[in-house]
C-alpha positions in Angstrom: 0.2 0.1 0.0 2.0 2.5 -1.6 0.0 5.6 -0.2 0.5 4.4 3.6 5.1 4.8 3.2 4.9 8.4 1.1 2.8 11.4 1.1 -0.9 10.1 0.7 -3.7 11.7 -2.0 -5.1 13.6 0.2 -2.4 15.8 0.3 -1.5 15.3 4.0 1.6 14.2 6.0 -0.5 11.7 7.7 -2.7 9.2 5.6 -6.6 9.6 7.4 -9.2 6.9 7.2 -13.1 5.9 8.5 -13.7 2.4 10.2 -15.8 0.6 7.8 -20.3 2.0 8.6 -22.8 3.3 7.4 -21.6 6.9 7.1 -19.0 5.4 4.5 -20.1 5.7 1.3 -22.0 8.7 1.6 -19.0 10.3 3.1 -16.9 9.0 0.5 -19.3 10.1 -2.2 -19.0 14.1 -1.6 -15.4 14.1 -0.2 -13.2 11.1 -1.6 -10.1 13.3 -2.0 -10.1 13.3 1.7 -10.1 9.7 2.6 -6.9 8.0 2.0 -8.1 4.4 3.3 -11.0 2.7 4.8 -10.5 0.2 7.7 -13.1 -2.6 7.5 -13.8 -5.7 10.6 -12.5 -9.5 9.0 -15.8 -10.4 11.2 -17.8 -7.6 8.7 -15.8 -9.3 5.9 -16.5 -13.1 6.9 -20.2 -12.5 8.0 -21.1 -9.7 5.0 -18.6 -11.0 2.1 -20.3 -8.1 0.3 -18.5 -5.4 1.9 -15.1 -6.2 0.0 -16.6 -4.0 -2.2 -15.4 -0.9 -0.5 -11.8 -2.0 -2.0 -13.2 -1.5 -5.3 -13.1 2.3 -4.5 -10.3 3.0 -1.7 -7.5 1.1 0.1 -8.3 -1.0 2.7 -6.7 -1.3 6.1 -7.7 -4.9 7.7 -8.5 -4.9 11.6 -9.4 -7.7 13.6 -11.4 -9.0 17.0 -10.7 -12.8 16.6 -7.0 -13.7 17.4 -7.7 -13.5 21.1 -4.0 -12.4 21.8 -4.4 -12.1 25.2 -6.5 -15.1 26.3 -5.8 -18.6 26.9 -8.0 -20.3 24.2 -6.5 -20.4 20.8 -8.8 -19.6 18.0 -9.3 -22.5 15.5 -7.5 -23.0 12.0 -10.5 -22.0 10.0 -10.3 -18.6 11.9 -6.7 -18.0 11.2 -7.0 -19.1 7.5 -10.1 -16.7 7.0 -8.1 -14.0 8.5 -5.1 -14.9 6.1 -7.6 -15.2 3.1 -9.1 -11.6 3.9 -5.4 -9.8 5.0 -3.6 -10.9 1.4 -7.2 -9.7 -0.5 -6.9 -6.8 0.7 -3.2 -6.1 0.6 -3.6 -4.6 4.1 -0.1 -2.8 5.6 -0.5 -4.4 8.7 -3.1 -6.2 10.9 -4.7 -4.3 13.9 -5.7 -6.9 16.6 -7.0 -6.0 20.2 -4.6 -6.8 23.3 -7.7 -8.9 24.4 -8.9 -12.0 24.1 -12.6 -12.8 22.8 -12.9 -16.8 23.8 -12.7 -18.4 26.6 -12.7 -21.9 28.5 -16.1 -23.8 28.7 -18.1 -23.5 32.2 -18.3 -26.9 34.0 -21.2 -28.3 35.1 -23.4 -26.6 31.9 -25.4 -29.1 29.7 -22.8 -28.3 26.8 -20.3 -30.0 24.8 -17.6 -28.1 26.3 -16.5 -26.2 23.5 -14.6 -22.9 24.1 -17.2 -19.9 24.8 -17.1 -17.2 22.0 -17.8 -14.3 24.0 -18.3 -12.2 20.7 -17.1 -8.8 22.1 -13.0 -8.3 22.9 -12.6 -8.5 26.8 -9.4 -6.7 28.5 -7.6 -9.2 29.7 -5.5 -9.4 33.4 -2.9 -7.0 33.6 -0.2 -9.1 34.7 3.1 -11.0 33.9 1.4 -13.7 33.0 -1.0 -12.4 30.4 1.7 -10.9 28.9 4.0 -14.2 28.4 0.6 -15.8 27.0 0.8 -13.0 24.5 3.9 -13.7 23.7 3.5 -17.5 22.7 0.3 -16.5 21.3 1.9 -13.5 19.0 4.5 -16.1 17.6 1.8 -18.2 16.7 0.0 -15.5 14.5 3.0 -14.3 13.2 3.6 -17.6 11.5 0.5 -17.4 10.0 0.2 -13.9 8.4 2.8 -12.5 6.0 2.1 -8.9 7.2 2.9 -7.4 10.7 0.2 -7.9 13.6 0.1 -4.4 15.4 -2.1 -4.3 18.8 -4.2 -2.3 20.0 -4.8 -0.9 24.0 -8.2 -2.1 25.2 -10.8 0.2 27.1 -11.0 -0.6 30.8 -13.9 -0.2 32.3 -13.0 -2.0 36.0 -9.9 -2.9 37.8 -9.1 -7.1 36.7 -8.8 -9.2 39.3 -5.7 -10.7 39.6 -3.7 -7.6 37.8 -0.5 -6.6 38.9 0.0 -3.7 37.0 -1.8 -0.3 35.2 -2.7 -0.4 31.6 0.2 2.5 30.5 2.6 -0.5 32.8 0.9 -3.6 30.9 1.2 -2.1 27.2 4.5 -0.8 27.9 5.7 -4.2 29.0 4.2 -5.9 26.5 5.4 -4.0 23.7 9.1 -4.6 24.9 9.0 -8.1 25.9 6.9 -9.2 22.7 8.7 -6.8 20.0 5.4 -5.3 19.1 4.1 -2.2 17.4 1.2 -0.5 18.5 -2.4 0.8 17.8 -3.4 3.6 20.0 -6.9 3.7 20.2 -7.0 7.3 22.3 -10.5 7.0 23.3 -9.6 4.0 24.8 -6.7 5.3 26.4 -8.8 8.0 28.3 -11.6 5.4 28.9 -8.9 3.6 31.1 -7.3 6.3 32.8 -10.6 7.7 33.6 -12.0 5.0 35.1 -8.7 3.5 36.8 -8.2 7.3 38.3 -5.0 8.0 36.2 -3.4 10.4 35.7 -3.4 11.0 31.6 -0.1 13.2 31.3 1.7 10.1 33.4 0.3 7.7 31.6 1.1 8.8 28.1 4.6 9.3 29.4 4.9 5.9 30.2 3.6 5.1 27.0 5.8 3.1 24.1 4.8 6.1 21.8 7.2 5.2 19.1 6.2 1.9 18.9 2.8 3.3 17.6 1.8 2.8 14.3 -2.1 3.6 13.8 -3.8 5.7 16.1 -8.1 5.1 16.6 -10.2 8.4 17.1 -13.7 7.7 18.2 -16.5 8.8 20.9 -16.7 8.2 24.5 -20.0 8.3 26.7 -20.6 7.9 30.2 -22.7 5.3 31.5 -23.6 4.7 35.5 -20.7 6.6 36.8 -18.2 5.0 34.0 -17.0 5.8 30.6 -17.4 3.8 27.9 -16.5 3.2 24.2 -18.9 5.1 21.5 -18.3 5.1 18.0 -21.7 6.8 17.4 -20.4 9.6 19.7 -18.1 13.0 18.1 -14.9 12.4 19.1 -14.2 14.2 22.4 -11.7 17.3 22.6 -9.8 15.3 25.2 -8.9 13.0 22.8 -7.7 15.4 20.4 -5.8 17.2 23.6 -3.7 13.7 23.6 -3.4 13.6 20.2 -1.1 16.7 20.2 1.0 15.6 22.4 1.5 12.6 20.4 2.3 14.3 17.5 5.5 15.7 19.4 6.7 13.0 20.0 6.0 10.5 16.8 3.9 10.9 13.5 1.9 7.6 13.0 1.2 6.0 9.8 -2.3 6.1 10.0 -5.2 7.9 11.9 -8.7 6.3 11.4 -11.8 7.8 12.5 -14.5 5.3 14.2 -17.7 6.2 14.0 -18.8 2.8 12.6 -21.8 2.7 15.1 -23.6 5.9 13.6 -25.8 5.3 11.3 -25.3 9.2 10.2 -22.9 12.1 11.3 -23.1 15.9 10.2 -20.7 15.9 7.7 -19.2 19.3 8.3 -18.5 18.0 12.0 -16.3 15.6 10.6 -14.4 17.6 8.2 -13.5 20.0 11.1 -12.5 17.0 12.8 -10.2 15.4 9.6 -9.0 19.7 9.4 -7.4 19.3 13.3 -5.4 16.3 12.3 -4.3 18.0 9.4 -2.9 21.0 11.5 -1.3 18.5 14.2 0.7 16.6 11.1 1.5 19.4 8.6 2.4 18.2 4.9 
């Protein structure tokens, strides 16, 4: 994907893309010159193959939530084969995968065949050395399957994970170092974790291995029952752009992705203004 290695067609210093969702086709029709790529989840391609047609109009980066990198139950060979097929088919420069788990051991005592439980949603793992060792083992296996690199996205943390021995910033830093892996910095997940866990965002960002960040995600967040939650239909908050400004002082990522994929519609002028804010932080 040549545009990710040089100045993107839109003319900015950093390629800017959108996560695949209902807003993407109409926005592309009006502002194709502003969008360098669309990030498409493997799960979307697997269950709705027609969505692959988007790559006829715009380059694609493959995102994924199915490797269970932070868990103890491995994905099936069929799943890995399917991911590899879509990765090679899209020509993605990397695969962004969550530093989380999506499969769990079966629950004994239930009347079932004791197959692994598919949680259908990525779950933040225990933040511990044991999990880091598991991530290292899982990554070694995954790297044998894919010709392109895997980068890991930090999870949103909604509560204190039982058995954890470190904070999310410490955990991500240790994973990046011990596993020698690059990162997808989800800034909204970062803000959710630091706010919910009472951490100082500035000190947490100082601990973050920003030099390993390849891609950045920007999305909304909402408060529910006293905690902050991921919300891909809400506007990206100003606090996220403040964090991105601090990141820009240390590194220039290879891609910045707006995640409005839960929104049935969104004001075009708002998104245009937000794209401009990113361009201002990374001038050509």
